[in-house]
VEXMI-702676 format. One record per residue (C-alpha): residue number from 1; x, y, z. Coordinates in Angstrom, 2 decimals, padded with zeros to 5 digits. Layout:
BEGIN
PT,NUM,X,Y,Z
...
//
This chain:
BEGIN
PT,1,001.67,029.97,-053.70
PT,2,005.26,029.11,-052.85
PT,3,004.81,030.32,-049.27
PT,4,001.70,028.14,-048.88
PT,5,003.61,025.07,-050.15
PT,6,006.48,025.74,-047.74
PT,7,004.05,026.12,-044.83
PT,8,002.23,022.93,-045.81
PT,9,005.53,021.03,-046.01
PT,10,006.52,022.28,-042.54
PT,11,003.22,021.10,-041.08
PT,12,003.60,017.67,-042.71
PT,13,007.19,017.38,-041.43
PT,14,006.12,018.28,-037.89
PT,15,003.39,015.67,-038.04
PT,16,005.93,013.03,-039.06
PT,17,008.17,013.90,-036.09
PT,18,005.22,013.79,-033.69
PT,19,004.02,010.45,-035.02
PT,20,007.52,008.94,-034.89
PT,21,007.96,010.25,-031.34
PT,22,004.66,008.74,-030.26
PT,23,005.62,005.46,-031.85
PT,24,008.94,005.39,-029.94
PT,25,007.37,006.23,-026.60
PT,26,004.69,003.56,-027.02
PT,27,007.43,000.97,-027.41
PT,28,009.23,002.01,-024.22
PT,29,008.94,-000.35,-021.27
PT,30,009.29,001.06,-017.77
PT,31,009.59,-000.44,-014.31
PT,32,009.64,001.53,-011.06
PT,33,011.90,000.98,-008.06
PT,34,011.15,002.96,-004.89
PT,35,012.60,003.13,-001.37
PT,36,015.96,003.22,000.38
PT,37,018.01,006.37,-000.16
PT,38,021.14,004.35,000.64
PT,39,020.40,002.01,-002.27
PT,40,019.28,004.77,-004.62
PT,41,022.66,005.72,-006.17
PT,42,023.38,002.07,-007.00
PT,43,019.96,001.30,-008.48
PT,44,019.99,004.57,-010.47
PT,45,023.39,003.94,-012.04
PT,46,022.59,000.26,-012.68
PT,47,019.37,001.44,-014.33
PT,48,021.27,003.83,-016.58
PT,49,023.64,001.07,-017.67
PT,50,020.68,-001.27,-018.19
PT,51,018.99,001.24,-020.50
PT,52,022.20,001.67,-022.52
PT,53,022.31,-002.07,-023.10
PT,54,018.54,-002.36,-023.57
PT,55,017.18,000.59,-025.58
PT,56,013.51,001.44,-024.91
PT,57,013.68,-000.16,-021.45
PT,58,013.79,002.35,-018.61
PT,59,014.12,001.98,-014.83
PT,60,012.38,004.77,-012.91
PT,61,014.16,005.05,-009.52
PT,62,012.73,007.04,-006.62
PT,63,013.73,007.50,-002.96
PT,64,011.35,007.88,-000.07
PT,65,013.07,005.57,002.41
PT,66,012.98,001.89,003.25
PT,67,009.56,002.09,004.88
PT,68,008.08,003.55,001.71
PT,69,009.78,000.96,-000.48
PT,70,008.48,-001.98,001.54
PT,71,004.94,-000.64,001.88
PT,72,004.76,000.23,-001.83
PT,73,005.94,-003.19,-002.99
PT,74,003.60,-004.91,-000.54
PT,75,000.70,-002.96,-002.06
PT,76,001.85,-003.89,-005.57
PT,77,002.17,-000.18,-006.44
PT,78,005.73,-000.56,-007.78
PT,79,007.85,-003.27,-009.39
PT,80,010.70,-003.17,-006.86
PT,81,010.91,-001.99,-003.26
PT,82,014.43,-000.95,-002.21
PT,83,015.32,-001.57,001.43
PT,84,018.27,-001.42,003.81
PT,85,016.44,-003.88,006.08
PT,86,014.95,-007.32,005.93
PT,87,011.20,-007.12,005.42
PT,88,010.88,-009.10,008.66
PT,89,012.30,-006.12,010.54
PT,90,009.49,-003.75,009.52
PT,91,006.14,-003.59,011.25
PT,92,003.03,-004.18,009.12
PT,93,005.02,-005.87,006.36
PT,94,004.16,-009.47,005.45
PT,95,007.59,-010.81,004.48
PT,96,006.06,-014.12,003.32
PT,97,004.51,-012.33,000.32
PT,98,007.79,-010.72,-000.76
PT,99,010.92,-012.11,-002.41
PT,100,014.28,-010.77,-001.26
PT,101,017.06,-010.02,-003.77
PT,102,020.24,-008.99,-001.92
PT,103,022.47,-007.12,-004.36
PT,104,025.21,-005.59,-002.17
PT,105,026.26,-004.62,001.33
PT,106,026.79,-001.06,002.50
PT,107,028.55,000.48,005.49
PT,108,026.89,003.05,007.73
PT,109,029.46,005.59,008.91
PT,110,029.43,008.20,011.70
PT,111,030.33,011.69,010.48
PT,112,031.06,014.95,012.31
PT,113,031.68,018.59,011.50
PT,114,035.30,019.09,010.43
PT,115,036.10,021.25,013.47
PT,116,035.42,018.40,015.92
PT,117,038.75,017.27,017.41
PT,118,037.88,013.57,017.74
PT,119,039.05,010.93,015.27
PT,120,037.66,007.68,016.71
PT,121,034.86,006.59,019.03
PT,122,033.87,003.26,020.50
PT,123,030.45,001.75,019.92
PT,124,029.67,002.53,023.56
PT,125,030.60,006.19,023.10
PT,126,028.48,006.44,019.97
PT,127,025.56,004.95,021.86
PT,128,026.07,007.42,024.73
PT,129,026.15,010.36,022.32
PT,130,023.09,009.41,020.27
PT,131,021.11,008.51,023.40
PT,132,021.94,011.89,024.99
PT,133,024.11,010.62,027.84
PT,134,027.16,012.42,026.44
PT,135,026.46,016.00,025.37
PT,136,029.88,017.64,025.05
PT,137,032.86,016.57,022.96
PT,138,035.24,017.04,025.92
PT,139,033.57,013.98,027.50
PT,140,035.02,011.77,024.74
PT,141,038.42,013.38,024.35
PT,142,037.55,016.39,022.21
PT,143,037.30,020.11,022.87
PT,144,034.76,021.89,025.07
PT,145,031.98,022.01,022.47
PT,146,028.32,021.07,022.62
PT,147,027.33,017.99,020.60
PT,148,024.50,018.55,018.13
PT,149,022.84,015.33,016.94
PT,150,021.42,015.15,013.43
PT,151,019.36,011.99,012.97
PT,152,017.63,010.39,010.02
PT,153,013.85,010.36,010.14
PT,154,011.89,007.44,011.52
PT,155,011.24,004.99,008.67
PT,156,014.74,005.42,007.24
PT,157,016.52,002.12,006.67
PT,158,019.86,003.83,007.24
PT,159,018.63,004.92,010.67
PT,160,017.31,001.45,011.52
PT,161,020.54,-000.23,010.42
PT,162,022.63,002.19,012.49
PT,163,020.26,001.70,015.43
PT,164,020.54,-002.09,015.24
PT,165,024.34,-002.11,015.17
PT,166,025.03,000.78,017.58
PT,167,022.16,001.58,019.90
PT,168,021.31,-001.83,021.36
PT,169,018.42,-001.26,023.78
PT,170,019.11,002.48,024.10
PT,171,016.71,005.00,022.59
PT,172,017.73,007.89,020.35
PT,173,017.70,011.25,022.10
PT,174,015.33,013.92,020.82
PT,175,017.08,015.66,017.94
PT,176,016.71,017.25,014.56
PT,177,015.66,014.67,011.95
PT,178,016.12,014.73,008.19
PT,179,014.69,012.58,005.37
PT,180,017.57,013.25,002.98
PT,181,021.13,011.93,003.27
PT,182,022.33,014.95,001.30
PT,183,020.64,017.32,003.74
PT,184,022.15,015.47,006.72
PT,185,025.60,015.92,005.23
PT,186,024.98,019.60,004.51
PT,187,023.74,020.34,008.04
PT,188,026.71,018.55,009.63
PT,189,029.02,020.57,007.40
PT,190,027.39,023.84,008.49
PT,191,026.94,023.10,012.22
PT,192,029.74,023.28,014.79
PT,193,029.85,020.16,016.95
PT,194,027.38,018.23,014.78
PT,195,027.37,014.44,014.47
PT,196,025.32,012.08,012.31
PT,197,025.83,009.05,010.07
PT,198,025.63,008.26,006.36
PT,199,025.71,005.29,004.06
PT,200,029.19,005.11,002.50
PT,201,028.11,006.19,-001.04
PT,202,027.11,009.59,000.41
PT,203,030.47,010.35,002.06
PT,204,032.54,013.22,000.74
PT,205,035.24,015.65,001.85
PT,206,032.81,018.23,003.31
PT,207,032.51,016.23,006.54
PT,208,034.88,014.34,008.82
PT,209,034.61,010.55,008.88
PT,210,035.05,008.90,012.27
PT,211,036.74,005.60,012.92
PT,212,034.98,003.20,015.28
PT,213,037.20,001.32,017.74
PT,214,040.09,002.74,015.64
PT,215,038.83,000.80,012.62
PT,216,038.40,002.65,009.32
PT,217,035.23,002.20,007.27
PT,218,036.65,000.52,004.17
PT,219,035.27,-002.00,001.71
PT,220,037.72,-004.63,002.95
PT,221,036.78,-004.06,006.59
PT,222,033.11,-004.46,005.76
PT,223,033.79,-007.67,003.83
PT,224,035.49,-009.28,006.84
PT,225,033.13,-007.69,009.40
PT,226,035.93,-005.73,011.10
PT,227,033.69,-002.75,010.41
PT,228,030.50,-004.00,012.05
PT,229,028.04,-001.23,011.15
PT,230,026.64,-002.43,007.83
PT,231,023.54,-003.76,006.19
PT,232,022.45,-005.33,002.92
PT,233,020.81,-003.54,000.05
PT,234,017.65,-005.53,-000.60
PT,235,015.53,-005.23,-003.72
PT,236,012.14,-006.76,-002.93
PT,237,009.53,-008.01,-005.38
PT,238,005.98,-009.10,-004.69
PT,239,006.31,-012.76,-005.57
PT,240,008.86,-014.04,-008.04
PT,241,009.86,-011.38,-010.57
PT,242,008.91,-011.72,-014.22
PT,243,009.49,-009.89,-017.46
PT,244,011.59,-006.74,-017.40
PT,245,011.79,-006.73,-013.59
PT,246,013.44,-010.15,-013.64
PT,247,015.72,-009.06,-016.47
PT,248,016.87,-005.99,-014.53
PT,249,017.48,-007.91,-011.29
PT,250,019.58,-010.45,-013.18
PT,251,021.46,-007.58,-014.84
PT,252,022.41,-006.07,-011.46
PT,253,024.04,-009.36,-010.48
PT,254,026.24,-009.54,-013.61
PT,255,030.01,-009.10,-013.28
PT,256,029.74,-005.80,-015.17
PT,257,027.58,-004.21,-012.47
PT,258,028.98,-006.01,-009.42
PT,259,032.64,-005.51,-010.31
PT,260,032.37,-001.98,-011.71
PT,261,029.30,-000.04,-010.62
PT,262,028.96,-001.54,-007.12
PT,263,032.61,-000.95,-006.23
PT,264,032.75,002.47,-007.89
PT,265,029.95,003.72,-005.65
PT,266,031.53,002.30,-002.44
PT,267,029.15,-000.62,-001.95
PT,268,030.40,-004.18,-001.37
PT,269,029.63,-006.81,-004.01
PT,270,027.44,-009.41,-002.36
PT,271,029.71,-012.28,-003.47
PT,272,032.68,-010.69,-001.65
PT,273,031.06,-010.71,001.78
PT,274,032.85,-013.10,004.13
PT,275,030.15,-012.77,006.78
PT,276,026.37,-012.78,006.62
PT,277,023.80,-011.09,008.83
PT,278,020.24,-012.34,009.36
PT,279,017.18,-010.28,010.19
PT,280,017.74,-010.85,013.91
PT,281,021.22,-009.34,013.69
PT,282,023.12,-012.63,014.04
PT,283,026.43,-012.57,012.15
PT,284,028.01,-015.79,010.90
PT,285,030.74,-016.69,008.38
PT,286,029.58,-017.22,004.82
PT,287,030.02,-020.82,003.75
PT,288,031.87,-021.23,000.48
PT,289,028.83,-022.60,-001.29
PT,290,026.66,-019.69,-000.21
PT,291,028.48,-016.96,-002.12
//
């Protein structure tokens, strides 16, 4: 009899836990942000901080690239579409139906395998390398070593931003392409003579960072446009945001996120940018009232 009572109590206790768990999950609110891999670390960490300050509200962040983010938000399949580009720069996207929320700027940085004996390239040299005109490092002051290009896949906002600021009218040479920034970094690390590019939050000590025109890729140099290879991180909504989506977008713009999270991850707070760039690539000083 005692064993039966103990068993019955255990079943009742389990039922209570299940019911309380179901109650908690039913109260949880979730929004989904999809797109740019360059923006992903920032949106993920901002989402984590948001959930700490707002229990039962969760931000589901996924990658997939800028093209995916813009197409998904245009279809209304997600709450936020993350992009490294203006919607106007993407084919088959109706920018008039979307609302742009610029939350930060980010530098795009050329990287090479650590054995490459080159420290700085000009924009022209970068263009010649990625277009296939220069194929050996000795042609740009390095050792006699074949250049292996690792590119991001078509549809990547990081690729499009780098293309806009470096390639001009030149076309990328045929090369290996990767969807993942982490995989690009790993392949460059493992491949003699390899070159590619990453958004600054993905840089680490496994690869060599190149200067461009002897300028280092720093937050300060992006702010004053001395480092010219950069783009905005855009969070797009379909129409004006409401509810939890609006709450989260406002949260990202708070001093807590802009002054701590944004800087910690090597993005540039949007209010610190001294120059602005439009969707046609025109760069102009930021007026004081525009910050």
